[in-house]
N, C-alpha and C positions, 0 to 999 in steps of 0.2 A: 659362840659369840652372839648369834642371833637369838638365842633363848635367854639372854641376859635382859632382865626387865628394864634397866636403864637404857641400854642400847636400843631395844625395841621402842620404848617411849620416844627417844630422841628421833629415830627414823620416822616414826609416825608423825611427830611434830614437824619435822623438816618437810615431809610430803605434803603437809597442809599449808606451808608458807607460800607466799607469792614471790618466789625467788626470781621471777623474770620481771618484776615490778621495778620501775626506775628508782624509787626510794630505797628498795632493798639493795640495788646495785650501788647506789650512792653511799650507803652505810658501809659497804665492803670495798670501796674504791682503793683503800690502802692495802688490801690483801686480796688480789685477784685470784690467787690459788684457792683461797677459802671460798670465795664466791663461786668459782667453777666447781668445787667439790660439793657445795650445797645444791647447786643446780643439778648435778648428776645424781646426788642422793635423793632428790625429790622423787625420782622414778626408780628407787632401789629395788622394787619388786620385779622390774623388767631386766635387771642386771644380773650377771652371773654371780655365784657365791664368791668367787675369787675377786671379781671386780669390786663387789661391795666391801670385801675385807681390805683391799688396797685403798679404797676411798676412805674407809674408817681409819686406817693408819695415817693417811694423808691429813685427815681432819685432826687426829690426835697430834700430829707433828705441827700443824698450823696453830693449834691451841696450846701447845706445850704440855700435852697430856700423853704420857707414853702408852702406846698400844702395841702389845706383843702379838701382832698378827702374822708375822713372817712365817713362823712355824705352822700356824693354822692354814695359811694359804698353801704351803707345801704339802700338808696333809690332804687338803682338798684334791690336789692333782695326783696324789699317790694312791688314792682309793681305787678299788676295782672299777667303779662306775665313773671315774674321773669327774667327781662332783664339782670341781672348779669351773667347769663349763656349763653347769646346770643353772638355769635362772632360779632365783629365789622363790618366785611364786610356783614354779613347777616342783621344786623341792618340797615346799610346804604342802602342796596338794598331795604329793606322794606320801609324805610323812603322815598326813591325816588318814589316808586310806590304809596305810600299814598299821596304824594304831587302832583302827576300828575293828 
């Protein structure tokens, strides 16, 4: 899911938004769940893989876009390394070292 170009671009875009700005909050006053999700996804690199997957599913639910992340979240926790608890930035750093 994180190696999908569209998902990666969206996460980077959200991380650059001023989600704590009053205008941003005003724009999402009708959907506070979506506002909360955007605020959490701003710091996606510091969240666990599973937390990110759940937030992406929540984002999809709020936007009416189906995201099939339930199986992916379960797989994260069933791996030998319990990757569901690993922060995204730690996982990416380990992936780069393993590929080198």
